[in-house]
C-alpha positions in Angstrom: 21.4 31.0 13.1 19.0 30.3 16.0 17.6 26.8 16.5 14.1 28.0 15.9 15.1 29.5 12.5 16.8 26.2 11.5 13.7 24.3 12.5 11.5 26.7 10.5 13.7 26.4 7.4 13.4 22.6 7.7 9.6 22.8 7.9 9.6 25.1 4.8 11.8 22.6 2.9 9.6 19.7 3.9 6.4 21.5 2.8 8.1 22.5 -0.5 9.0 18.9 -1.0 5.4 17.7 -0.4 4.1 20.3 -2.9 6.6 19.2 -5.5 5.8 15.5 -5.1 2.1 16.1 -5.2 2.4 18.2 -8.4 4.5 15.6 -10.0 2.1 12.8 -9.1 -0.9 14.8 -10.3 0.6 15.1 -13.8 0.3 11.3 -14.1 -3.0 10.9 -12.3 -5.8 8.9 -13.9 -8.7 10.8 -15.5 -11.9 11.3 -13.7 -12.7 10.7 -10.0 -14.0 8.1 -7.6 -17.5 7.7 -6.2 -18.8 5.3 -3.6 -21.9 3.3 -2.7 -22.3 1.5 0.6 -24.2 -1.8 1.1 -24.1 -3.8 4.4 -21.2 -1.8 5.8 -19.1 -2.4 2.7 -18.0 0.3 0.3 -18.2 -0.2 -3.5 -16.0 1.9 -5.8 -16.9 3.6 -9.1 -14.7 5.3 -11.7 -16.5 8.4 -13.0 -15.1 10.1 -16.2 -16.0 11.5 -19.5 -15.5 9.5 -22.7 -14.2 10.9 -26.0 -17.8 12.0 -26.9 -18.1 14.0 -23.7 -20.5 11.5 -22.1 -20.4 10.8 -18.4 -19.5 7.3 -17.5 -19.7 5.6 -14.1 -17.9 2.2 -14.1 -17.7 -0.2 -11.2 -14.2 -0.9 -10.0 -13.6 -4.5 -9.3 -11.6 -5.5 -6.2 -8.8 -6.9 -8.3 -8.4 -3.4 -9.7 -7.8 -1.9 -6.3 -4.8 0.1 -7.6 -7.1 2.3 -9.7 -9.4 2.9 -6.8 -6.4 3.9 -4.6 -5.0 6.3 -7.2 -8.4 7.9 -7.7 -8.8 8.3 -3.9 -5.3 9.7 -3.6 -6.1 12.2 -6.5 -9.1 13.4 -4.6 -7.1 13.8 -1.4 -4.3 15.7 -3.2 -6.8 18.1 -4.8 -7.6 19.1 -1.2 -4.1 18.8 0.2 -2.3 20.8 -2.4 -4.0 24.2 -1.8 -3.6 23.5 2.0 0.2 23.0 1.7 0.5 26.0 -0.7 -1.2 28.2 2.0 0.9 26.6 4.7 4.0 27.5 2.8 2.9 31.2 2.6 2.2 31.1 6.4 5.6 29.6 7.2 7.4 32.1 4.9 5.7 35.0 6.7 3.7 36.1 3.7 0.4 35.5 5.5 -0.4 35.7 9.2 -3.3 33.2 9.3 -2.5 29.5 9.6 -4.6 27.5 7.1 -7.3 25.1 8.3 -6.6 21.5 7.5 -10.1 20.2 8.4 -10.9 19.3 4.8 -8.0 16.9 4.5 -8.4 15.4 8.0 -11.9 14.3 6.9 -10.3 11.7 4.6 -8.9 9.8 7.6 -12.0 9.7 9.8 -13.2 6.2 10.8 -16.4 6.5 8.7 -14.7 7.9 5.6 -14.8 5.7 2.5 -11.4 7.0 1.5 -9.6 5.9 4.7 -9.0 2.3 3.6 -7.9 3.3 0.1 -5.5 5.9 1.5 -4.0 4.0 4.4 -0.8 3.0 2.7 -0.3 6.2 0.7 -0.7 8.6 3.6 1.6 6.5 5.7 4.4 7.3 3.4 4.0 11.1 2.9 7.4 11.7 4.5 9.4 8.6 3.4 12.2 8.7 0.9 11.2 9.4 -2.7 12.5 6.0 -3.7 9.9 4.3 -1.7 7.1 6.7 -2.8 8.0 5.9 -6.4 8.0 2.2 -5.7 4.6 2.4 -4.1 3.2 4.3 -7.0 4.5 1.9 -9.7 2.2 -0.5 -11.4 3.1 -4.1 -11.1 1.9 -7.4 -12.6 -0.3 -9.3 -10.1 -1.3 -12.9 -10.1 -4.5 -13.6 -12.0 -4.7 -17.2 -11.0 -7.6 -18.6 -9.0 -9.4 -15.3 -8.3 -12.2 -17.4 -6.8 -9.9 -18.1 -3.8 -9.6 -14.4 -2.9 -12.3 -14.6 -0.2 -10.7 -13.1 2.8 -10.8 -9.3 3.4 -8.0 -7.4 5.1 -8.7 -4.3 7.2 -7.7 -2.1 4.2 -10.4 -3.8 2.1 -8.0 -5.8 0.0 -8.9 -9.4 -0.8 -6.4 -12.2 0.0 -6.5 -16.0 0.0 -6.4 -16.9 3.6 -7.0 -15.7 7.2 -3.3 -15.9 7.8 -2.6 -13.6 4.9 -5.1 -11.2 6.4 -3.0 -11.3 9.6 0.2 -10.6 7.7 -1.3 -7.8 5.5 -2.9 -6.1 8.5 0.3 -6.2 10.5 2.3 -4.8 7.6 -0.2 -1.9 7.3 -0.2 -1.3 11.0 3.6 -0.8 11.0 3.5 1.2 7.7 5.7 -1.3 5.9 5.6 -0.9 2.1 4.6 -4.1 0.2 3.0 -5.6 -2.8 0.6 -8.5 -2.7 1.3 -11.4 -5.2 3.7 -9.4 -7.4 5.3 -11.3 -10.3 8.9 -12.4 -9.7 11.1 -14.3 -12.2 12.9 -17.1 -10.3 15.2 -18.8 -12.7 13.1 -19.4 -15.8 9.8 -19.6 -13.9 7.3 -16.9 -12.9 6.4 -17.0 -9.3 4.0 -14.7 -7.3 5.3 -14.5 -3.7 2.6 -13.7 -1.2 4.3 -10.4 -0.2 7.1 -8.4 -1.8 8.3 -6.0 0.9 10.6 -3.0 0.6 12.5 -2.3 3.8 11.3 1.2 4.9 14.9 2.2 6.0 17.3 0.4 3.6 15.1 -0.1 0.6 16.1 -3.8 0.4 13.6 -6.1 -1.0 12.3 -9.2 0.9 9.9 -11.9 -0.2 7.5 -13.3 2.3 6.0 -16.7 1.6 3.4 -18.3 3.9 2.6 -22.0 3.7 -0.7 -22.6 5.4 -1.5 -26.3 4.9 1.5 -28.2 6.0 -0.4 -31.2 7.2 -1.5 -31.8 3.6 1.1 -34.1 2.0 0.5 -32.8 -1.6 0.6 -29.2 -0.5 3.8 -29.8 1.6 5.5 -31.3 -1.5 4.6 -28.3 -3.6 5.9 -26.0 -0.9 9.2 -28.0 -0.8 9.6 -27.7 -4.6 8.8 -24.0 -4.5 11.4 -23.4 -1.8 14.0 -25.5 -3.6 13.5 -23.3 -6.7 14.0 -20.2 -4.5 17.2 -21.7 -2.9 18.7 -22.6 -6.3 18.2 -19.1 -7.5 19.7 -17.2 -4.6 16.7 -16.6 -2.3 17.2 -17.6 1.3 15.3 -17.1 4.6 16.7 -14.4 6.8 18.8 -13.0 3.9 16.2 -11.9 1.5 13.2 -14.0 2.4 10.7 -14.6 5.2 9.0 -18.0 5.4 6.2 -18.9 7.8 4.3 -22.2 8.0 1.3 -23.5 9.8 -0.8 -26.6 10.1 -4.1 -27.4 11.7 -2.6 -27.8 15.2 -0.2 -24.8 14.9 -2.0 -21.8 13.4 -0.1 -18.6 12.6 -0.6 -16.0 15.3 -0.8 -12.2 15.1 1.8 -12.0 17.9 4.2 -14.1 15.8 3.7 -12.0 12.7 4.2 -8.7 14.6 7.4 -10.1 16.1 8.8 -11.0 12.7 8.0 -7.6 11.3 9.7 -5.9 14.3 12.8 -8.1 13.9 13.2 -7.5 10.2 11.9 -4.0 9.5 11.7 -1.9 12.6 
C-alpha cells in the first residue's frame, strides 16, 4: 500500500471517529440553545428552550453555571460541524468530488465570536484520547463557598478568586491542558476544593495545583500549613501528584514562572 493511501485511510478513520464522538455527545446534549447579549464588551448568556407547555423560555445563565453555557455553545458548534464532517467523509471516500466548505464552523473561533471563549477548551481537545474528552465532559461538584470572592475574570470568561489564579488558568488554557477549577476532593474525611484539578494530557494522571497568595499574612499562612499537612497525611505530595505555588506582597507570582511549571510537568 502506498504512503498516500495509508495517510488517506488514517484521515478517514479520524473523521469517522469525530463523527461518532459528536453523535454520541449530541445524544446527551442539554435541551434548547444559547443566545447572547453584549454590554460594555462583555457577553451575557441565555438558555432558550420550550417548557412542558410549549412556551418559549429565555433564562439568564449565571457565571457559576458556566458548564451549561459551554455545553450549549458546543451543541451549536456541533450542529454545524457534524454535517461538515459527514460531507468531508464522502469527499475523502471518493463519493463526491467537491471538498466541503468549513467557513460556517470557522466563524465560531473568530476573535469577535461570542462562542470563542466558551469553546476554547472543548475545541482544543477534538483530537485527544477519548478518556480525556469524557473527563472534560463530566459534571463535577464545584465549590459554592464565598461566591462574592469570584471577582477576577480569566481570558475564557471564567471567574476566579485572584489575579494569580487568572495567570494560572490562562496559562493552562494557552497550553491546552485539561483542568477543573475548584473541584471537590475528599482528603481523608474532609472535603477540599483544590484550586485546579489537572489531567495530564499525555498520561491521564491527575495533579492538584494549590496556590497560596497571602503568605505574609500569619493567619493565612497557618491555614495554608494546616491544609498542606492534611494533604501530606493523605498521600498528596508536591512533584508527585501536586503542584504548590506561593507568593507574598514582595514576591508576586509571575506568568513566566507559571508557564515554566506547566512546561515542566505537562509538556
